[in-house]
N, CA, C and O atoms as a Tinker XYZ file with bonds, in Angstrom:
   172  protein
     1  N     12.661000    8.430000    5.029000    73     2
     2  CA    11.490000    7.643000    5.368000    64     1     3
     3  C     12.027000    6.075000    5.676000    63     2     4     5
     4  O     11.351000    5.047000    5.714000    81     3
     5  N     13.465000    6.246000    5.883000    73     3     6
     6  CA    14.207000    5.005000    5.999000    64     5     7
     7  C     14.857000    5.112000    7.085000    63     6     8     9
     8  O     15.662000    4.304000    7.548000    81     7
     9  N     14.521000    6.115000    7.518000    73     7    10
    10  CA    15.218000    6.865000    9.098000    64     9    11
    11  C     14.336000    6.387000   10.364000    63    10    12    13
    12  O     13.184000    6.742000   10.611000    81    11
    13  N     15.312000    5.316000   11.265000    73    11    14
    14  CA    13.843000    5.175000   11.957000    64    13    15
    15  C     14.329000    5.226000   13.205000    63    14    16    17
    16  O     15.283000    4.570000   13.622000    81    15
    17  N     13.280000    6.484000   14.182000    73    15    18
    18  CA    13.745000    7.255000   15.386000    64    17    19
    19  C     13.018000    6.108000   16.233000    63    18    20    21
    20  O     12.316000    5.126000   15.991000    81    19
    21  N     13.580000    6.778000   17.406000    73    19    22
    22  CA    12.980000    6.377000   18.441000    64    21    23
    23  C     11.769000    6.677000   19.303000    63    22    24    25
    24  O     11.199000    6.201000   20.285000    81    23
    25  N     11.625000    7.930000   18.267000    73    23    26
    26  CA    10.050000    8.432000   18.752000    64    25    27
    27  C      8.786000    7.659000   18.412000    63    26    28    29
    28  O      7.748000    7.521000   19.059000    81    27
    29  N      9.049000    7.322000   17.556000    73    27    30
    30  CA     8.396000    6.765000   16.525000    64    29    31
    31  C      8.349000    5.171000   17.181000    63    30    32    33
    32  O      9.260000    4.348000   17.094000    81    31
    33  N      6.869000    4.957000   17.939000    73    31    34
    34  CA     6.646000    4.148000   17.912000    64    33    35
    35  C      6.514000    2.289000   16.990000    63    34    36    37
    36  O      7.090000    2.401000   15.908000    81    35
    37  N      6.006000    0.955000   17.156000    73    35    38
    38  CA     5.470000    0.774000   16.179000    64    37    39
    39  C      4.125000    0.360000   16.276000    63    38    40    41
    40  O      3.328000    0.134000   15.365000    81    39
    41  N      3.930000    0.270000   17.877000    73    39    42
    42  CA     2.532000    0.067000   17.664000    64    41    43
    43  C      1.507000    1.823000   17.819000    63    42    44    45
    44  O      0.419000    2.117000   18.314000    81    43
    45  N      2.813000    2.761000   16.950000    73    43    46
    46  CA     1.313000    3.790000   17.238000    64    45    47
    47  C      1.345000    3.727000   16.833000    63    46    48    49
    48  O      2.318000    3.300000   16.211000    81    47
    49  N     -0.825000    4.395000   16.020000    73    47    50
    50  CA    -1.508000    4.232000   15.750000    64    49    51
    51  C     -1.528000    5.179000   14.219000    63    50    52    53
    52  O     -2.138000    4.744000   13.242000    81    51
    53  N     -1.129000    5.889000   14.198000    73    51    54
    54  CA    -0.065000    6.648000   13.174000    64    53    55
    55  C      0.608000    5.762000   12.624000    63    54    56    57
    56  O     -0.040000    5.553000   11.599000    81    55
    57  N      1.677000    4.937000   12.601000    73    55    58
    58  CA     2.481000    3.257000   12.507000    64    57    59
    59  C      0.768000    3.126000   12.057000    63    58    60    61
    60  O      0.254000    3.794000   11.159000    81    59
    61  N      0.450000    2.676000   12.431000    73    59    62
    62  CA    -1.378000    0.891000   12.727000    64    61    63
    63  C     -2.066000    2.123000   11.026000    63    62    64    65
    64  O     -2.073000    1.690000    9.874000    81    63
    65  N     -2.442000    3.293000   11.347000    73    63    66
    66  CA    -2.661000    4.041000    9.297000    64    65    67
    67  C     -1.806000    4.310000    8.976000    63    66    68    69
    68  O     -1.655000    3.787000   10.081000    81    67
    69  N     -0.744000    4.685000    8.494000    73    67    70
    70  CA     0.349000    4.528000    7.861000    64    69    71
    71  C      0.137000    2.754000    6.351000    63    70    72    73
    72  O     -0.060000    2.287000    5.229000    81    71
    73  N      0.487000    2.627000    8.115000    73    71    74
    74  CA     0.431000    1.144000    6.751000    64    73    75
    75  C     -0.916000    0.731000    6.244000    63    74    76    77
    76  O     -1.057000    0.244000    5.122000    81    75
    77  N     -2.118000    0.969000    7.258000    73    75    78
    78  CA    -3.886000    0.134000    6.874000    64    77    79
    79  C     -3.313000    0.992000    5.083000    63    78    80    81
    80  O     -3.334000    0.291000    4.071000    81    79
    81  N     -2.934000    2.257000    5.018000    73    79    82
    82  CA    -3.516000    3.421000    4.043000    64    81    83
    83  C     -2.536000    2.651000    2.421000    63    82    84    85
    84  O     -2.967000    2.578000    1.270000    81    83
    85  N     -0.798000    2.073000    3.109000    73    83    86
    86  CA     0.197000    1.617000    2.258000    64    85    87
    87  C     -0.668000    0.259000    1.352000    63    86    88    89
    88  O     -0.340000   -0.005000    0.195000    81    87
    89  N     -1.463000   -0.287000    1.868000    73    87    90
    90  CA    -2.345000   -1.482000    2.300000    64    89    91
    91  C     -2.919000   -1.373000    1.021000    63    90    92    93
    92  O     -2.641000   -2.034000    0.020000    81    91
    93  N     -4.152000   -0.030000    1.214000    73    91    94
    94  CA    -4.875000    0.155000    0.615000    64    93    95
    95  C     -4.160000    0.773000   -1.518000    63    94    96    97
    96  O     -4.473000    0.711000   -2.707000    81    95
    97  N     -2.705000    1.475000   -0.209000    73    95    98
    98  CA    -2.856000    1.712000   -2.681000    64    97    99
    99  C     -2.340000    0.200000   -2.519000    63    98   100   101
   100  O     -3.271000   -0.577000   -2.728000    81    99
   101  N     -1.130000   -0.452000   -2.206000    73    99   102
   102  CA    -0.621000   -1.270000   -2.850000    64   101   103
   103  C     -2.216000   -2.309000   -3.773000    63   102   104   105
   104  O     -2.032000   -2.750000   -4.907000    81   103
   105  N     -3.841000   -2.560000   -2.925000    73   103   106
   106  CA    -4.558000   -3.466000   -3.495000    64   105   107
   107  C     -4.924000   -2.745000   -4.500000    63   106   108   109
   108  O     -4.950000   -3.291000   -5.603000    81   107
   109  N     -5.331000   -1.220000   -4.366000    73   107   110
   110  CA    -6.054000   -0.327000   -5.981000    64   109   111
   111  C     -5.178000   -1.022000   -6.818000    63   110   112   113
   112  O     -5.698000   -1.801000   -7.616000    81   111
   113  N     -3.281000   -0.848000   -6.806000    73   111   114
   114  CA    -2.988000   -0.598000   -7.795000    64   113   115
   115  C     -2.663000   -2.618000   -8.308000    63   114   116   117
   116  O     -2.508000   -3.248000   -9.354000    81   115
   117  N     -2.686000   -2.766000   -7.587000    73   115   118
   118  CA    -2.800000   -5.017000   -8.194000    64   117   119
   119  C     -3.980000   -4.644000   -8.662000    63   118   120   121
   120  O     -4.224000   -5.129000   -9.766000    81   119
   121  N     -4.613000   -4.114000   -8.323000    73   119   122
   122  CA    -6.245000   -4.610000   -9.149000    64   121   123
   123  C     -6.466000   -3.096000  -10.888000    63   122   124   125
   124  O     -7.116000   -3.193000  -11.929000    81   123
   125  N     -5.921000   -2.405000  -10.564000    73   123   126
   126  CA    -5.798000   -2.086000  -11.296000    64   125   127
   127  C     -4.250000   -2.314000  -13.268000    63   126   128   129
   128  O     -4.031000   -1.923000  -14.414000    81   127
   129  N     -3.715000   -3.341000  -12.009000    73   127   130
   130  CA    -2.735000   -3.279000  -13.068000    64   129   131
   131  C     -3.275000   -5.483000  -13.724000    63   130   132   133
   132  O     -2.822000   -6.315000  -14.509000    81   131
   133  N     -4.511000   -5.370000  -12.659000    73   131   134
   134  CA    -5.115000   -6.757000  -13.281000    64   133   135
   135  C     -6.472000   -6.588000  -13.898000    63   134   136   137
   136  O     -6.987000   -7.646000  -14.259000    81   135
   137  N     -7.241000   -5.377000  -14.122000    73   135   138
   138  CA    -7.934000   -5.280000  -14.520000    64   137   139
   139  C     -6.776000   -4.653000  -16.540000    63   138   140   141
   140  O     -6.815000   -5.017000  -17.715000    81   139
   141  N     -6.302000   -4.031000  -16.045000    73   139   142
   142  CA    -5.122000   -3.235000  -17.017000    64   141   143
   143  C     -4.742000   -4.623000  -18.351000    63   142   144   145
   144  O     -5.011000   -4.678000  -19.551000    81   143
   145  N     -3.705000   -6.001000  -17.012000    73   143   146
   146  CA    -3.569000   -7.337000  -18.434000    64   145   147
   147  C     -4.883000   -7.868000  -18.412000    63   146   148   149
   148  O     -4.683000   -8.510000  -19.443000    81   147
   149  N     -6.199000   -8.192000  -18.094000    73   147   150
   150  CA    -7.088000   -9.090000  -19.010000    64   149   151
   151  C     -7.627000   -7.764000  -20.036000    63   150   152   153
   152  O     -7.535000   -8.011000  -21.238000    81   151
   153  N     -8.073000   -6.650000  -19.736000    73   151   154
   154  CA    -8.359000   -5.874000  -21.022000    64   153   155
   155  C     -7.556000   -6.326000  -22.524000    63   154   156   157
   156  O     -8.094000   -6.512000  -23.616000    81   155
   157  N     -5.331000   -6.482000  -21.986000    73   155   158
   158  CA    -5.067000   -6.446000  -23.040000    64   157   159
   159  C     -5.207000   -7.532000  -22.794000    63   158   160   161
   160  O     -6.251000   -7.334000  -22.172000    81   159
   161  N     -5.007000   -9.148000  -22.684000    73   159   162
   162  CA    -5.351000  -10.109000  -23.120000    64   161   163
   163  C     -6.710000  -10.539000  -23.959000    63   162   164   165
   164  O     -6.859000  -11.181000  -24.999000    81   163
   165  N     -7.650000   -9.891000  -23.036000    73   163   166
   166  CA    -9.247000   -9.909000  -24.090000    64   165   167
   167  C     -8.568000   -9.218000  -25.035000    63   166   168   169
   168  O     -8.550000   -9.685000  -26.174000    81   167
   169  N     -8.049000   -8.282000  -24.820000    73   167   170
   170  CA    -7.605000   -7.904000  -26.635000    64   169   171
   171  C     -9.774000   -6.521000  -26.214000    63   170   172
   172  O    -10.254000   -5.835000  -27.117000    81   171
């Protein structure tokens, strides 16, 4: 994944879809961590 091939363009739809999916996954993980922390703090 770290290798950058000249065939893949940054403005390609696939790259945009992957970026959106990564953003959604990170957002869901952040929400889950926040919920877990609030449960721990509230007991």
